[in-house]
LUMMARVEX-118545 format. One line per field, with one value per residue (C-alpha): x, y, z. Coordinates in steps of 0.2 Angstrom, whole numbers. Layout:
REM LUMMARVEX-118545
u	c(X, ...)
v	c(Y, ...)
w	c(Z, ...)
This chain:
REM LUMMARVEX-118545
u	c(-33, -22, -3, 6, 17, 2, -2, 16, 15, -1, 2, -7, 2, 19, 15, 9, 23, 36, 28, 31, 14, 12, 10, -5, -18, -31, -19, -13, -31, -40, -38, -44, -60, -63, -61, -74, -86, -86, -86, -99, -112, -107, -103, -100, -95, -87, -87, -70, -57, -40, -32, -42, -37, -24, -37, -49, -35, -32, -50, -51, -36, -44, -60, -50, -40, -55, -64, -50, -49, -67, -77, -86, -93, -88, -90, -74, -78, -74, -69, -79, -67, -73, -64, -62, -60, -54, -42, -47, -32, -30, -33, -18, -6, -12, 1, -8, -25, -40, -43, -55, -41, -30, -28, -29, -48, -44, -38, -55, -73, -86, -103, -112, -100, -110, -108, -97, -86, -84, -80, -66, -58, -58, -52, -37, -33, -14, -11, 5, 11, 7, -10, -15, -28, -23, -23, -6, -4, 14, 17, 0, -7, -18, -27, -28, -37, -49, -53, -57, -68, -77, -79, -87, -99, -104, -103, -92, -76, -60, -55, -71, -67, -50, -56, -67, -56, -38, -34, -46, -35, -36, -48, -62, -59, -59, -75, -83, -76, -84, -101, -101, -97, -110, -123, -118, -119, -135, -148, -138, -138, -156, -161, -150, -159, -175, -170, -180, -169, -183, -184, -166, -165, -179, -171, -154, -162, -171, -155, -145, -158, -158, -139, -138, -151, -141, -124, -130, -136, -120, -109, -118, -114, -95, -96, -103, -90, -76, -83, -87, -106, -107, -96)
v	c(-41, -39, -39, -48, -32, -22, -34, -35, -16, -16, -9, -22, -36, -28, -24, -41, -50, -39, -44, -62, -67, -80, -73, -85, -83, -75, -61, -59, -60, -48, -32, -41, -47, -30, -23, -36, -32, -14, -16, -30, -18, -4, 8, 26, 32, 22, 28, 22, 26, 33, 16, 10, 23, 12, -2, 10, 17, -1, -4, 12, 5, -12, -4, 7, -7, -18, -5, -1, -19, -25, -9, 3, -10, -3, 14, 21, 24, 39, 39, 47, 50, 60, 75, 69, 51, 45, 34, 31, 26, 13, 19, 8, 14, 30, 28, 13, 12, 5, -13, -26, -39, -31, -43, -28, -26, -9, -3, 0, 4, -9, -3, -14, -9, -3, 15, 10, 0, 14, 26, 14, 12, 30, 35, 23, 29, 32, 51, 61, 70, 88, 92, 104, 98, 103, 95, 89, 72, 72, 78, 73, 58, 51, 68, 72, 55, 59, 76, 68, 55, 69, 80, 66, 61, 79, 88, 102, 107, 102, 121, 123, 108, 114, 131, 123, 110, 116, 121, 109, 94, 77, 70, 82, 80, 61, 61, 73, 61, 46, 54, 59, 42, 34, 46, 42, 23, 24, 22, 8, -2, 2, -5, -20, -24, -24, -35, -51, -66, -71, -54, -52, -69, -64, -48, -56, -69, -55, -45, -60, -63, -45, -45, -61, -55, -39, -47, -60, -46, -36, -52, -57, -40, -43, -61, -55, -41, -54, -67, -79, -79, -94, -105)
w	c(-108, -92, -94, -79, -78, -73, -59, -53, -50, -40, -23, -13, -22, -19, 0, 4, -5, 4, 20, 15, 10, -3, -21, -25, -38, -27, -22, -40, -49, -36, -46, -62, -53, -46, -63, -70, -56, -61, -80, -80, -74, -86, -71, -75, -58, -44, -26, -19, -5, -10, -8, -22, -34, -43, -45, -54, -65, -70, -73, -84, -94, -97, -103, -115, -121, -124, -133, -144, -149, -150, -151, -139, -126, -109, -102, -95, -76, -66, -48, -34, -20, -4, 1, 19, 25, 8, 18, 36, 46, 60, 78, 83, 70, 61, 48, 41, 34, 45, 40, 46, 44, 57, 72, 84, 87, 94, 77, 70, 73, 67, 61, 74, 89, 104, 110, 125, 113, 101, 116, 122, 105, 101, 118, 116, 98, 96, 95, 101, 116, 110, 117, 103, 91, 73, 56, 51, 43, 45, 62, 70, 59, 74, 77, 59, 56, 70, 63, 46, 54, 64, 49, 39, 53, 57, 40, 49, 41, 48, 51, 61, 72, 75, 80, 93, 100, 97, 115, 124, 126, 118, 131, 127, 108, 108, 118, 104, 90, 99, 101, 83, 77, 88, 82, 64, 67, 77, 63, 56, 72, 75, 58, 60, 77, 68, 53, 50, 44, 31, 24, 22, 13, 2, -3, -6, -17, -27, -28, -34, -48, -53, -54, -64, -76, -79, -79, -92, -104, -103, -104, -120, -128, -123, -130, -147, -148, -145, -156, -142, -143, -154, -143)
């Protein structure tokens, strides 16, 4: 159901090939597998970051193409994209998105980073020489990224944060961002510290069974629609 021309136009594919990475099956088929994960469970609303917008558009096209050919089987999912932090940028290069695969560990905050590590990473975040805190993605991508992160963690508007920190200097602002991130992650770190391996394994087994049960039911509907049920 997926034309190769569509896969050739996927941004992640083009970016990685342009950097010299091998165009193997895993890279090429990733958007199809993502679409399958969404459609398999008949999702109606999908929370995504801005960088996944193209993948969801492809998923919607596949659902419509399938439905037009085989009948109304899949809902056509809508995207749920947050107003802020739809694309969190790297601390080391605020023109590139934050990624766990970046070899520079200072480029990102991990969920289980200690408070001291979070403070160091945000303190070292690349900004610019102009000390004014204001939101401007083009002229001040690093500061704009930190403003979005703090807004997401505190629930305060970016305008409100700018009004408070505009003239206080980057040092004070970065300290505030770090404390906001630490407070946001604290409940997760606390919960992780109290996890029991046996309980986690049990929950994962139960979740896998529930997922397989639902998936098989929806797959059977797709097989019947395509005439594959009897094979």
